[in-house]
PATOR-11256 format. One line per field, with one value per residue (C-alpha): residue number from 1; residue in one letter; z, x, y. Coordinates in steps of 0.05 Angstrom, whole numbers, padded with zeros to 5 digits. Layout:
N
pos (NUM	...) .
code (a	...) .
Z (Z	...) .
X (X	...) .
Y (Y	...) .
//
This chain:
242
pos (1	2	3	4	5	6	7	8	9	10	11	12	13	14	15	16	17	18	19	20	21	22	23	24	25	26	27	28	29	30	31	32	33	34	35	36	37	38	39	40	41	42	43	44	45	46	47	48	49	50	51	52	53	54	55	56	57	58	59	60	61	62	63	64	65	66	67	68	69	70	71	72	73	74	75	76	77	78	79	80	81	82	83	84	85	86	87	88	89	90	91	92	93	94	95	96	97	98	99	100	101	102	103	104	105	106	107	108	109	110	111	112	113	114	115	116	117	118	119	120	121	122	123	124	125	126	127	128	129	130	131	132	133	134	135	136	137	138	139	140	141	142	143	144	145	146	147	148	149	150	151	152	153	154	155	156	157	158	159	160	161	162	163	164	165	166	167	168	169	170	171	172	173	174	175	176	177	178	179	180	181	182	183	184	185	186	187	188	189	190	191	192	193	194	195	196	197	198	199	200	201	202	203	204	205	206	207	208	209	210	211	212	213	214	215	216	217	218	219	220	221	222	223	224	225	226	227	228	229	230	231	232	233	234	235	236	237	238	239	240	241	242) .
code (m	n	l	v	i	d	i	g	n	t	r	t	k	f	a	v	f	n	r	g	e	v	l	i	t	v	p	v	d	e	f	l	p	s	h	i	d	v	l	q	q	e	h	p	s	l	t	k	v	i	l	s	t	v	k	d	y	s	p	e	l	k	h	a	l	q	t	r	f	e	t	f	i	e	l	d	a	n	t	p	l	p	i	e	n	c	y	q	t	k	e	t	l	g	k	d	r	i	a	a	v	v	g	a	f	d	l	y	p	d	t	n	v	l	v	i	d	a	g	t	a	i	t	y	d	l	l	t	a	e	g	k	y	l	g	g	n	i	s	p	g	i	e	m	r	f	k	a	l	h	h	f	t	g	k	l	p	y	a	g	k	a	e	q	n	k	l	y	g	t	s	t	i	e	a	i	r	a	g	v	q	n	g	t	v	y	e	v	d	t	t	i	t	l	f	n	e	f	y	k	n	l	k	v	i	i	t	g	g	d	a	e	f	f	d	n	k	l	k	n	s	f	f	v	h	f	n	l	t	s	l	g	l	n	r	i	l	e	y	n	g	e) .
Z (01669	01635	01584	01586	01527	01533	01469	01487	01452	01460	01486	01488	01549	01562	01627	01648	01709	01750	01799	01802	01814	01760	01738	01685	01654	01591	01549	01474	01412	01382	01406	01351	01339	01352	01424	01433	01411	01462	01518	01508	01504	01571	01602	01572	01616	01585	01556	01566	01538	01541	01494	01506	01449	01432	01359	01302	01303	01252	01227	01236	01311	01319	01283	01328	01391	01368	01349	01399	01463	01492	01514	01477	01499	01465	01514	01489	01515	01518	01558	01626	01685	01759	01773	01753	01696	01702	01646	01598	01534	01548	01475	01481	01548	01543	01554	01596	01641	01657	01664	01715	01754	01757	01781	01836	01854	01859	01906	01948	01947	01987	01984	01950	01901	01855	01800	01767	01703	01685	01614	01546	01580	01654	01672	01738	01750	01809	01837	01897	01956	01926	01864	01818	01767	01762	01711	01715	01683	01625	01618	01577	01601	01618	01551	01514	01550	01531	01458	01456	01481	01427	01371	01382	01393	01346	01388	01451	01449	01467	01539	01561	01630	01679	01754	01772	01841	01826	01839	01775	01719	01705	01632	01581	01587	01663	01658	01613	01659	01721	01687	01661	01717	01776	01742	01734	01807	01829	01785	01811	01884	01879	01844	01899	01952	01918	01911	01984	02004	01971	01981	02050	02064	01992	01968	01912	01863	01812	01752	01683	01653	01693	01760	01790	01772	01829	01883	01940	01902	01924	01992	01989	02003	01947	01925	01861	01822	01754	01736	01754	01683	01674	01741	01720	01653	01687	01735	01677	01642	01705	01717	01648	01662	01728) .
X (01559	01585	01639	01675	01718	01762	01798	01847	01899	01956	01924	01860	01836	01776	01749	01695	01653	01608	01561	01607	01670	01723	01740	01792	01825	01867	01906	01906	01932	01862	01796	01768	01702	01741	01752	01676	01673	01725	01695	01624	01647	01683	01627	01559	01522	01561	01502	01516	01573	01595	01646	01687	01732	01771	01780	01744	01736	01716	01644	01653	01666	01606	01561	01586	01573	01503	01482	01519	01496	01428	01451	01503	01521	01572	01589	01577	01556	01483	01492	01456	01505	01497	01530	01513	01558	01568	01619	01600	01623	01601	01611	01686	01696	01741	01702	01759	01756	01682	01686	01743	01702	01643	01691	01713	01641	01630	01689	01678	01606	01590	01664	01703	01749	01805	01820	01888	01897	01971	01973	01986	01961	01955	01883	01856	01781	01740	01679	01644	01613	01545	01560	01574	01629	01655	01712	01787	01854	01893	01969	02020	02039	02110	02124	02094	02141	02202	02180	02163	02233	02264	02217	02214	02289	02347	02395	02362	02360	02302	02314	02256	02231	02279	02290	02332	02330	02371	02355	02392	02429	02503	02493	02441	02402	02402	02382	02322	02300	02307	02268	02212	02205	02216	02173	02116	02120	02120	02060	02019	02038	02021	01955	01934	01954	01913	01851	01858	01853	01784	01755	01762	01773	01793	01808	01860	01861	01916	01904	01934	01997	02044	02009	02065	02116	02088	02098	02141	02150	02090	02084	02009	01973	01937	01910	01928	01873	01892	01821	01786	01761	01736	01701	01667	01645	01615	01578	01550	01528	01493	01461	01430	01401	01369) .
Y (01531	01593	01606	01673	01696	01758	01780	01835	01877	01827	01763	01722	01685	01641	01614	01565	01581	01536	01571	01632	01592	01590	01518	01532	01593	01586	01636	01623	01659	01657	01628	01582	01546	01481	01503	01502	01429	01408	01450	01425	01353	01361	01404	01384	01435	01493	01532	01606	01648	01721	01752	01815	01837	01899	01879	01845	01769	01718	01710	01635	01644	01690	01640	01584	01624	01644	01573	01529	01564	01579	01648	01690	01761	01804	01859	01929	01998	01976	01912	01917	01919	01904	01972	02043	02066	02142	02147	02202	02167	02096	02075	02091	02056	01995	01931	01903	01964	01958	01883	01890	01940	01892	01839	01885	01898	01823	01816	01878	01901	01965	01985	02040	02003	02027	01977	01982	01941	01938	01914	01946	02010	02022	02040	02065	02057	02079	02044	02075	02039	02058	02016	02075	02071	02143	02135	02134	02147	02117	02119	02080	02011	01991	01958	02017	02064	02024	02021	02095	02115	02071	02092	02167	02178	02170	02130	02103	02027	01983	01962	01918	01902	01868	01863	01923	01954	02016	02089	02108	02073	02072	02052	02073	02008	02014	02088	02072	02016	02059	02115	02072	02022	02070	02122	02072	02052	02125	02139	02080	02094	02168	02154	02106	02157	02212	02168	02147	02220	02228	02158	02128	02054	02045	01975	01971	01913	01905	01859	01850	01820	01865	01858	01817	01871	01914	01861	01889	01955	01997	02032	02027	01962	01925	01858	01822	01786	01758	01735	01799	01814	01743	01746	01810	01782	01722	01767	01807	01743	01719	01787	01786	01718	01736) .
//
Protein backbone atom coordinates (compact mmCIF):
# COMPACT_ATOMS: atom_id res chain seq x y z
CA UNK A 1 0.00 0.00 0.00
CA UNK A 2 1.14 3.52 -0.81
CA UNK A 3 0.76 6.90 0.83
CA UNK A 4 0.64 10.00 -1.36
CA UNK A 5 1.07 13.47 0.16
CA UNK A 6 0.46 16.58 -1.95
CA UNK A 7 1.28 19.93 -0.30
CA UNK A 8 0.00 22.71 -2.54
CA UNK A 9 -0.18 26.48 -2.43
CA UNK A 10 -3.50 26.65 -0.59
CA UNK A 11 -4.26 23.12 0.56
CA UNK A 12 -2.71 19.79 1.51
CA UNK A 13 -4.18 16.45 0.56
CA UNK A 14 -3.12 12.89 1.30
CA UNK A 15 -4.36 9.64 -0.19
CA UNK A 16 -3.88 5.93 0.44
CA UNK A 17 -3.62 3.59 -2.55
CA UNK A 18 -3.90 -0.18 -2.66
CA UNK A 19 -2.78 -1.81 -5.91
CA UNK A 20 -3.43 1.36 -7.87
CA UNK A 21 -6.89 1.99 -6.42
CA UNK A 22 -7.46 4.94 -4.11
CA UNK A 23 -8.89 3.89 -0.73
CA UNK A 24 -9.13 7.27 0.97
CA UNK A 25 -8.32 10.86 0.11
CA UNK A 26 -8.35 13.52 2.82
CA UNK A 27 -7.73 17.28 2.77
CA UNK A 28 -5.94 18.70 5.83
CA UNK A 29 -4.56 22.05 6.88
CA UNK A 30 -1.17 20.44 7.52
CA UNK A 31 0.11 16.87 7.28
CA UNK A 32 1.72 15.94 10.61
CA UNK A 33 3.80 13.00 11.88
CA UNK A 34 0.78 12.04 14.00
CA UNK A 35 -1.15 11.33 10.80
CA UNK A 36 1.41 8.62 10.01
CA UNK A 37 0.72 6.91 13.33
CA UNK A 38 -3.00 6.73 12.63
CA UNK A 39 -2.60 5.63 9.02
CA UNK A 40 -0.12 2.85 9.78
CA UNK A 41 -2.30 1.57 12.61
CA UNK A 42 -5.26 1.37 10.23
CA UNK A 43 -3.17 0.09 7.29
CA UNK A 44 -0.20 -1.99 8.55
CA UNK A 45 0.97 -2.73 4.99
CA UNK A 46 1.47 0.96 4.28
CA UNK A 47 5.20 0.90 3.50
CA UNK A 48 5.82 3.33 0.62
CA UNK A 49 5.29 7.09 0.49
CA UNK A 50 5.77 9.89 -2.02
CA UNK A 51 5.70 13.57 -1.17
CA UNK A 52 5.11 16.47 -3.53
CA UNK A 53 5.38 19.94 -2.05
CA UNK A 54 5.56 23.48 -3.39
CA UNK A 55 6.81 24.91 -0.10
CA UNK A 56 9.03 24.08 2.85
CA UNK A 57 7.82 21.59 5.44
CA UNK A 58 8.99 20.65 8.90
CA UNK A 59 12.19 18.65 9.54
CA UNK A 60 10.13 16.51 11.96
CA UNK A 61 7.84 15.39 9.14
CA UNK A 62 10.76 14.63 6.84
CA UNK A 63 12.46 12.54 9.54
CA UNK A 64 9.22 10.63 10.15
CA UNK A 65 8.77 9.91 6.45
CA UNK A 66 12.37 8.75 6.09
CA UNK A 67 12.31 6.45 9.11
CA UNK A 68 8.75 5.11 9.16
CA UNK A 69 8.56 3.89 5.55
CA UNK A 70 10.60 1.40 3.57
CA UNK A 71 10.46 3.69 0.53
CA UNK A 72 10.34 7.49 0.66
CA UNK A 73 10.44 9.64 -2.49
CA UNK A 74 10.31 13.42 -2.50
CA UNK A 75 9.36 14.39 -6.03
CA UNK A 76 11.86 16.70 -7.72
CA UNK A 77 13.27 17.42 -11.18
CA UNK A 78 15.51 14.33 -11.03
CA UNK A 79 12.84 11.78 -10.09
CA UNK A 80 12.48 9.15 -12.85
CA UNK A 81 9.11 9.34 -14.62
CA UNK A 82 7.09 6.90 -16.76
CA UNK A 83 6.81 9.64 -19.43
CA UNK A 84 9.38 11.67 -21.35
CA UNK A 85 9.67 15.16 -19.90
CA UNK A 86 10.55 17.59 -22.72
CA UNK A 87 10.25 20.74 -20.60
CA UNK A 88 13.35 22.90 -21.02
CA UNK A 89 13.53 24.11 -17.40
CA UNK A 90 12.61 20.99 -15.49
CA UNK A 91 13.78 22.44 -12.17
CA UNK A 92 11.12 25.20 -12.45
CA UNK A 93 8.27 22.90 -13.48
CA UNK A 94 5.54 22.68 -10.85
CA UNK A 95 5.46 19.26 -9.24
CA UNK A 96 1.66 19.25 -9.30
CA UNK A 97 1.75 19.88 -13.05
CA UNK A 98 4.00 16.93 -13.89
CA UNK A 99 2.16 14.65 -11.44
CA UNK A 100 -1.19 15.51 -13.05
CA UNK A 101 0.24 14.73 -16.48
CA UNK A 102 1.48 11.34 -15.27
CA UNK A 103 -2.02 10.75 -13.87
CA UNK A 104 -3.45 11.51 -17.31
CA UNK A 105 -0.95 9.10 -18.85
CA UNK A 106 -2.12 6.41 -16.43
CA UNK A 107 -5.76 7.00 -17.42
CA UNK A 108 -5.28 7.47 -21.15
CA UNK A 109 -2.09 5.83 -22.45
CA UNK A 110 -1.35 6.25 -26.17
CA UNK A 111 -3.63 9.31 -26.29
CA UNK A 112 -3.14 13.04 -26.77
CA UNK A 113 -4.25 14.63 -23.49
CA UNK A 114 -4.66 18.23 -22.36
CA UNK A 115 -4.65 18.56 -18.57
CA UNK A 116 -6.24 21.70 -17.15
CA UNK A 117 -5.64 22.31 -13.45
CA UNK A 118 -7.98 25.04 -12.23
CA UNK A 119 -6.61 26.10 -8.87
CA UNK A 120 -4.64 29.09 -7.58
CA UNK A 121 -3.39 29.36 -11.16
CA UNK A 122 -4.92 27.76 -14.22
CA UNK A 123 -2.39 25.53 -15.93
CA UNK A 124 -2.66 23.80 -19.28
CA UNK A 125 -0.34 20.86 -19.92
CA UNK A 126 0.02 18.75 -23.05
CA UNK A 127 0.91 15.07 -23.19
CA UNK A 128 1.21 13.42 -26.61
CA UNK A 129 0.09 9.95 -27.57
CA UNK A 130 3.79 8.99 -27.64
CA UNK A 131 4.08 9.73 -23.93
CA UNK A 132 5.94 13.02 -24.33
CA UNK A 133 5.18 15.94 -22.04
CA UNK A 134 5.73 19.01 -24.22
CA UNK A 135 4.83 21.85 -21.83
CA UNK A 136 1.88 24.14 -21.40
CA UNK A 137 0.48 27.49 -20.34
CA UNK A 138 -0.01 29.24 -17.00
CA UNK A 139 -2.58 31.95 -16.29
CA UNK A 140 -4.17 33.46 -13.16
CA UNK A 141 -6.84 31.42 -11.42
CA UNK A 142 -10.35 32.71 -10.80
CA UNK A 143 -9.73 33.82 -7.22
CA UNK A 144 -6.46 35.47 -8.21
CA UNK A 145 -8.28 37.52 -10.86
CA UNK A 146 -10.83 38.77 -8.35
CA UNK A 147 -8.10 39.70 -5.88
CA UNK A 148 -5.99 41.41 -8.55
CA UNK A 149 -8.87 43.68 -9.62
CA UNK A 150 -9.43 44.69 -6.01
CA UNK A 151 -5.75 45.08 -5.13
CA UNK A 152 -4.51 46.97 -8.16
CA UNK A 153 -7.37 49.47 -8.44
CA UNK A 154 -8.45 52.26 -6.14
CA UNK A 155 -12.15 51.62 -5.87
CA UNK A 156 -13.14 48.25 -7.31
CA UNK A 157 -14.48 45.97 -4.55
CA UNK A 158 -13.62 42.34 -4.05
CA UNK A 159 -16.45 40.40 -5.69
CA UNK A 160 -15.69 36.69 -5.30
CA UNK A 161 -16.96 33.74 -7.28
CA UNK A 162 -20.73 33.14 -7.42
CA UNK A 163 -23.22 31.55 -9.79
CA UNK A 164 -24.12 34.25 -12.26
CA UNK A 165 -25.34 33.45 -15.76
CA UNK A 166 -25.24 36.97 -17.16
CA UNK A 167 -23.60 38.29 -20.29
CA UNK A 168 -22.89 41.56 -18.53
CA UNK A 169 -23.43 43.10 -15.09
CA UNK A 170 -25.85 45.83 -14.06
CA UNK A 171 -23.89 46.61 -10.90
CA UNK A 172 -20.16 46.81 -10.22
CA UNK A 173 -20.12 43.46 -8.39
CA UNK A 174 -22.04 41.81 -11.24
CA UNK A 175 -19.76 43.46 -13.82
CA UNK A 176 -16.63 42.13 -12.09
CA UNK A 177 -18.11 38.64 -11.86
CA UNK A 178 -19.20 38.71 -15.49
CA UNK A 179 -15.76 39.88 -16.56
CA UNK A 180 -13.77 37.42 -14.48
CA UNK A 181 -15.98 34.36 -14.74
CA UNK A 182 -17.06 34.73 -18.37
CA UNK A 183 -13.53 35.69 -19.35
CA UNK A 184 -12.13 32.57 -17.68
CA UNK A 185 -14.66 30.36 -19.45
CA UNK A 186 -13.83 31.98 -22.81
CA UNK A 187 -10.12 31.48 -22.16
CA UNK A 188 -10.46 27.80 -21.29
CA UNK A 189 -12.83 27.06 -24.18
CA UNK A 190 -10.65 28.85 -26.72
CA UNK A 191 -7.51 27.13 -25.45
CA UNK A 192 -9.14 23.71 -25.80
CA UNK A 193 -10.30 24.58 -29.33
CA UNK A 194 -6.80 25.67 -30.36
CA UNK A 195 -5.13 22.55 -28.96
CA UNK A 196 -7.75 20.41 -30.72
CA UNK A 197 -6.71 21.92 -34.04
CA UNK A 198 -3.12 20.72 -33.62
CA UNK A 199 -3.60 17.46 -31.68
CA UNK A 200 -6.31 15.15 -32.97
CA UNK A 201 -8.55 12.98 -30.78
CA UNK A 202 -7.54 15.11 -27.82
CA UNK A 203 -8.79 14.10 -24.39
CA UNK A 204 -9.32 17.00 -22.01
CA UNK A 205 -9.17 16.50 -18.25
CA UNK A 206 -9.97 19.28 -15.79
CA UNK A 207 -8.83 18.95 -12.20
CA UNK A 208 -8.25 21.30 -9.26
CA UNK A 209 -10.37 23.16 -6.77
CA UNK A 210 -12.34 25.10 -9.40
CA UNK A 211 -12.96 22.14 -11.73
CA UNK A 212 -16.67 22.03 -10.91
CA UNK A 213 -17.05 25.68 -11.89
CA UNK A 214 -16.72 24.72 -15.57
CA UNK A 215 -19.54 22.17 -15.48
CA UNK A 216 -22.14 23.05 -18.17
CA UNK A 217 -20.19 26.19 -19.13
CA UNK A 218 -17.76 24.95 -21.80
CA UNK A 219 -18.68 24.18 -25.40
CA UNK A 220 -15.87 21.63 -25.65
CA UNK A 221 -16.18 18.22 -24.04
CA UNK A 222 -14.02 17.34 -21.05
CA UNK A 223 -13.68 14.98 -18.10
CA UNK A 224 -13.36 16.03 -14.46
CA UNK A 225 -10.95 14.10 -12.23
CA UNK A 226 -10.36 15.52 -8.75
CA UNK A 227 -7.69 12.98 -7.76
CA UNK A 228 -5.59 13.28 -10.92
CA UNK A 229 -2.49 14.62 -9.14
CA UNK A 230 -2.66 11.93 -6.46
CA UNK A 231 -3.12 9.27 -9.14
CA UNK A 232 -0.02 10.54 -10.92
CA UNK A 233 2.05 10.65 -7.75
CA UNK A 234 1.09 7.07 -6.98
CA UNK A 235 2.06 6.04 -10.52
CA UNK A 236 5.46 7.73 -10.10
CA UNK A 237 5.98 5.93 -6.78
CA UNK A 238 5.11 2.58 -8.35
CA UNK A 239 7.32 3.29 -11.37
CA UNK A 240 10.32 3.89 -9.13
CA UNK A 241 9.72 0.57 -7.42
CA UNK A 242 9.48 -1.49 -10.59
